C-alpha positions as CSV (number, residue, x, y, z in Angstrom):
1,M,22.2,23.5,3.6
2,S,20.0,21.4,5.9
3,A,18.8,18.0,4.7
4,P,15.7,18.2,2.5
5,P,12.4,17.0,3.9
6,V,10.6,13.9,2.6
7,V,8.0,14.4,0.0
8,A,5.2,11.9,0.3
9,V,3.0,11.2,-2.7
10,V,-0.1,9.3,-1.4
11,G,-3.7,8.5,-2.3
12,P,-5.9,5.7,-3.6
13,T,-4.9,3.1,-6.2
14,A,-5.2,4.2,-9.9
15,T,-4.9,8.0,-9.2
16,G,-1.5,8.3,-11.0
17,K,0.9,8.6,-8.1
18,T,3.9,7.1,-10.0
19,A,3.7,9.5,-12.9
20,L,3.5,12.5,-10.6
21,A,6.4,11.3,-8.4
22,V,8.6,10.7,-11.4
23,A,7.9,14.2,-12.8
24,L,8.5,15.8,-9.4
25,A,11.7,13.8,-8.9
26,R,13.0,15.1,-12.2
27,R,12.2,18.6,-11.3
28,L,13.7,18.4,-7.9
29,G,16.6,16.0,-8.5
30,G,14.9,13.5,-6.2
31,E,14.6,9.7,-6.0
32,V,11.6,7.5,-5.3
33,V,11.3,5.3,-2.2
34,N,8.5,2.7,-2.7
35,A,5.6,2.6,-0.1
36,D,3.4,0.1,-1.9
37,S,3.3,-3.0,0.3
38,M,2.8,-5.4,-2.6
39,Q,5.5,-3.9,-4.8
40,L,7.9,-5.1,-2.2
41,Y,7.5,-8.7,-3.6
42,R,9.7,-10.0,-6.3
43,G,7.8,-11.1,-9.4
44,M,4.5,-9.3,-8.5
45,D,4.8,-6.8,-11.3
46,I,1.7,-6.7,-13.5
47,G,-0.8,-7.1,-10.7
48,T,0.8,-4.3,-8.6
49,A,1.4,-1.9,-11.5
50,K,5.1,-1.9,-10.5
51,P,6.7,0.8,-12.7
52,D,9.0,-0.7,-15.4
53,L,12.2,1.0,-16.5
54,A,10.4,3.2,-19.0
55,E,7.8,4.4,-16.4
56,R,10.6,5.2,-14.0
57,G,11.9,7.7,-16.5
58,G,15.5,7.4,-15.4
59,V,14.6,8.2,-11.8
60,P,16.2,5.8,-9.3
61,H,13.5,3.8,-7.4
62,H,14.3,2.1,-4.1
63,L,12.6,-0.7,-2.1
64,L,11.1,-2.7,-5.0
65,D,11.5,-6.5,-5.1
66,L,12.7,-7.0,-1.5
67,W,10.8,-10.2,-0.5
68,H,10.0,-13.6,-1.8
69,V,6.3,-14.3,-2.2
70,R,6.5,-16.9,0.6
71,E,7.6,-14.3,3.1
72,P,5.1,-12.5,5.4
73,A,5.0,-8.8,5.2
74,S,6.6,-6.9,8.1
75,V,5.9,-3.2,8.5
76,A,8.7,-3.0,11.1
77,E,11.3,-4.4,8.7
78,Y,10.0,-2.2,5.9
79,R,10.4,0.9,8.2
80,L,14.0,0.0,9.0
81,R,14.8,-0.3,5.3
82,A,12.9,2.7,4.2
83,R,14.4,5.0,6.8
84,A,17.9,3.8,5.9
85,E,17.3,4.8,2.3
86,I,15.7,8.1,3.2
87,D,18.6,8.9,5.7
88,R,21.1,8.1,3.0
89,L,19.3,10.3,0.4
90,R,18.8,13.2,2.8
91,G,22.4,13.0,3.9
92,S,23.5,13.5,0.3
93,G,21.1,16.4,-0.2
94,V,18.7,14.4,-2.4
95,V,15.0,14.8,-2.0
96,P,13.3,11.4,-1.1
97,L,9.9,10.9,-2.6
98,L,8.0,8.3,-0.5
99,V,5.3,7.0,-3.0
100,G,2.5,4.6,-2.5
101,G,-1.0,3.8,-1.3
102,S,-0.2,1.6,1.7
103,G,-1.2,4.1,4.5
104,L,0.3,2.2,7.4
105,Y,3.6,1.8,5.6
106,V,3.7,5.6,4.9
107,R,2.8,6.4,8.4
108,A,5.3,4.0,9.9
109,V,8.1,5.8,8.0
110,L,7.1,9.4,8.5
111,D,5.9,9.2,12.1
112,E,7.2,7.8,15.4
113,L,4.9,4.9,15.6
114,D,5.3,2.1,18.2
115,F,3.4,-1.0,17.3
116,P,1.5,-2.9,20.0
117,G,3.2,-6.1,21.2
118,T,2.2,-9.6,20.4
119,D,1.3,-12.6,22.5
120,P,2.2,-16.0,21.0
121,V,-0.6,-17.8,22.8
122,V,-3.3,-15.4,21.7
123,R,-1.9,-15.2,18.2
124,A,-1.8,-19.1,17.9
125,R,-5.4,-19.4,19.1
126,L,-6.7,-16.8,16.6
127,E,-4.7,-18.4,13.8
128,G,-6.2,-21.7,14.7
129,E,-9.7,-20.2,14.5
130,L,-8.8,-18.7,11.1
131,A,-7.7,-22.1,9.8
132,E,-10.9,-23.7,11.1
133,V,-13.6,-21.2,10.2
134,G,-12.0,-18.9,7.6
135,P,-11.5,-15.1,7.5
136,A,-15.2,-14.1,6.9
137,Q,-16.3,-15.3,10.3
138,L,-13.4,-13.6,12.1
139,H,-13.9,-10.4,10.0
140,A,-17.6,-10.3,11.2
141,R,-16.3,-10.5,14.8
142,L,-13.8,-7.7,14.1
143,A,-16.6,-5.5,12.6
144,R,-18.7,-6.0,15.7
145,L,-15.8,-5.2,18.1
146,D,-14.3,-2.4,16.1
147,P,-16.4,-1.1,13.2
148,A,-13.6,1.2,12.0
149,A,-11.1,-1.6,11.8
150,G,-13.6,-3.8,10.2
151,A,-14.1,-1.2,7.5
152,A,-10.3,-0.7,7.0
153,V,-9.3,-4.4,6.8
154,L,-10.3,-6.5,3.8
155,P,-12.6,-9.4,4.7
156,S,-10.2,-11.8,2.9
157,N,-7.1,-10.6,4.7
158,G,-6.9,-13.2,7.4
159,R,-3.5,-12.2,8.7
160,R,-4.5,-8.6,9.3
161,I,-7.8,-9.7,10.8
162,V,-6.0,-11.9,13.3
163,R,-3.6,-9.1,14.2
164,A,-6.4,-6.6,14.8
165,L,-8.3,-9.1,17.0
166,E,-5.1,-9.8,18.9
167,V,-4.5,-6.2,19.6
168,I,-8.1,-5.7,20.7
169,E,-7.8,-8.6,23.1
170,L,-4.4,-7.5,24.5
171,T,-5.2,-3.8,24.9
172,G,-8.9,-4.0,25.7
173,G,-9.6,-1.2,23.2
174,P,-10.2,-0.7,19.5
175,F,-7.4,-1.6,17.1
176,A,-7.1,2.0,15.7
177,A,-6.9,3.4,19.2
178,S,-3.8,1.3,19.8
179,L,-1.9,3.3,17.3
180,P,-0.6,6.5,19.0
181,E,-1.1,10.0,17.8
182,P,1.6,10.6,15.2
183,R,4.8,12.5,16.1
184,P,6.8,13.3,13.0
185,H,10.1,11.5,12.5
186,Y,11.1,13.6,9.5
187,P,10.2,17.0,8.2
188,A,7.7,16.1,5.4
189,V,5.5,17.5,2.7
190,A,2.5,15.3,2.0
191,I,0.8,15.5,-1.4
192,G,-2.5,13.6,-1.9
193,L,-3.9,12.6,-5.2
194,D,-7.6,11.8,-5.7
195,R,-10.2,11.6,-8.4
196,T,-14.0,11.3,-8.3
197,A,-15.4,7.9,-7.3
198,A,-16.8,7.4,-10.8
199,E,-13.4,8.2,-12.4
200,L,-11.7,5.8,-10.0
201,D,-14.2,3.0,-10.7
202,E,-13.6,3.5,-14.4
203,R,-9.8,3.5,-14.0
204,V,-9.8,0.4,-11.9
205,A,-11.8,-1.5,-14.5
206,L,-9.4,-0.3,-17.2
207,R,-6.4,-1.2,-15.1
208,V,-7.7,-4.8,-14.6
209,E,-8.4,-5.1,-18.3
210,R,-4.8,-4.1,-19.0
211,M,-3.4,-6.5,-16.4
212,W,-5.1,-9.4,-18.1
213,A,-4.0,-8.2,-21.5
214,A,-0.4,-7.9,-20.2
215,G,-0.3,-11.6,-19.1
216,F,-1.3,-11.3,-15.5
217,V,-2.7,-14.9,-15.3
218,A,0.7,-16.2,-16.5
219,E,2.4,-14.1,-13.9
220,V,0.3,-15.6,-11.2
221,E,0.9,-19.1,-12.5
222,A,4.7,-18.6,-12.4
223,L,4.5,-17.3,-8.9
224,A,2.2,-20.2,-7.8
225,A,4.9,-22.5,-9.0
226,D,7.3,-20.6,-6.8
227,G,5.3,-20.8,-3.6
228,L,2.8,-18.0,-3.8
229,R,0.1,-20.1,-2.1
230,E,2.3,-20.5,0.9
231,G,2.8,-16.7,1.3
232,P,0.5,-15.4,4.0
233,T,0.6,-11.9,2.6
234,A,1.3,-12.1,-1.1
235,S,-1.3,-14.8,-1.7
236,R,-4.1,-12.5,-0.5
237,A,-3.0,-9.5,-2.7
238,L,-5.7,-8.0,-4.9
239,G,-6.0,-9.9,-8.2
240,Y,-3.5,-12.6,-7.1
241,A,-6.0,-14.2,-4.7
242,Q,-8.7,-14.2,-7.4
243,V,-6.5,-15.7,-10.1
244,L,-5.3,-18.4,-7.6
245,A,-8.9,-19.3,-7.0
246,Q,-9.3,-19.5,-10.8
247,L,-6.3,-21.8,-11.1
248,D,-7.8,-23.9,-8.3
249,G,-11.1,-24.1,-10.1
250,T,-13.2,-22.3,-7.5
251,L,-13.7,-19.3,-9.7
252,S,-14.2,-19.1,-13.5
253,A,-11.9,-16.9,-15.5
254,G,-14.7,-14.3,-15.9
255,E,-15.5,-14.4,-12.2
256,A,-11.9,-14.0,-11.2
257,R,-11.6,-10.9,-13.4
258,E,-14.9,-9.3,-12.2
259,R,-14.1,-10.1,-8.6
260,T,-10.7,-8.4,-9.0
261,V,-12.5,-5.3,-10.2
262,S,-15.0,-5.2,-7.4
263,T,-12.6,-6.0,-4.6
264,T,-10.2,-3.3,-5.9
265,R,-12.9,-0.8,-6.0
266,R,-13.8,-1.5,-2.4
267,F,-10.1,-1.3,-1.4
268,V,-9.9,2.1,-3.1
269,R,-12.7,3.4,-1.0
270,R,-10.9,2.2,2.2
271,Q,-7.7,3.9,1.0
272,R,-9.6,7.2,0.5
273,S,-11.1,7.0,3.9
274,W,-7.7,6.3,5.5
275,F,-5.8,9.1,3.8
276,R,-8.6,11.7,4.2
277,R,-8.3,11.4,8.0
278,D,-4.8,12.9,7.8
279,P,-4.9,16.7,8.1
280,A,-1.3,17.1,7.0
281,I,-2.0,16.0,3.4
282,T,-2.6,18.7,0.8
283,W,-5.0,17.3,-1.8
284,F,-4.9,17.7,-5.6
285,D,-7.3,16.6,-8.3
286,A,-5.2,14.1,-10.2
287,A,-7.2,14.8,-13.4
288,R,-6.1,18.4,-13.7
289,P,-4.0,18.9,-16.8
290,D,-1.5,21.2,-14.9
291,L,-1.0,18.9,-12.0
292,V,2.8,18.9,-11.9
293,D,2.9,22.7,-12.2
294,A,0.2,23.1,-9.5
295,V,2.1,20.9,-7.1
296,G,5.3,22.8,-7.9
297,V,3.6,26.1,-7.2
298,R,2.2,24.9,-3.9
299,F,5.5,23.4,-2.8
300,T,8.3,25.6,-4.1
301,A,11.9,24.6,-4.2
302,R,12.4,26.7,-1.0
303,T,9.5,24.9,0.8
304,I,11.0,21.5,0.2
305,G,14.6,22.5,0.7
306,A,15.8,21.7,-2.8
């Protein structure tokens, strides 16, 4: 039998991707490969909704807890590790389920994607500007030069803003245009989960409430003691940045909580826009009660090679 294709389960935050992936993995005899960029960090559990052992339901999960919070994220390194896991699983006849809402990470694994180069001089100059004027001013520049990139990158994410501006300067074109048209690296089945905007807004608010009730502030305090503030990627994660500001006294406890809700809702809208541009994704209403069966009917065992 030929190696099974990759099953990607994607979509915005708070749609229920983990639960669906676990159910599909049980049905197909598959294993989960994480594609959530913040679940790659050790100790970032509550704020990223990292599945605990009970939520994993006995299904092996790979590529969780790879990096220390001080380490910068690297899509290229993630791609190497994810493909190694996927190759191993496919070689054993096991269906890999690539699961997460980080669109660039999913695309980097599934497609032949060559990232634009870097220039140390340009990068250093832009990082100097970031340190001097802050991310908001650079984000405004990015939005003027490349409105699509400005909409996709969080205004607080200085590292990604710098990278986008660097690529624009080096290539002379928009950041998105620097990413080539995808050519598949693996045979893949892409399942997209979505809900109405009102449902997602409600689920985000409930998720944040549960985070705080589960001890999220204590989690951030422990990570801060372990160098979270020095992490160029982890320190800007949704919720973590807001609680750090609370701990530093620039936001009240209520403001940190409310800002986590509002920034997460904006992020969800960016995720929806990103994934909706991909014609290869078959979309399902995550609220339907027969979701697992509906996905199973659409993608039979023969279709996915199980």
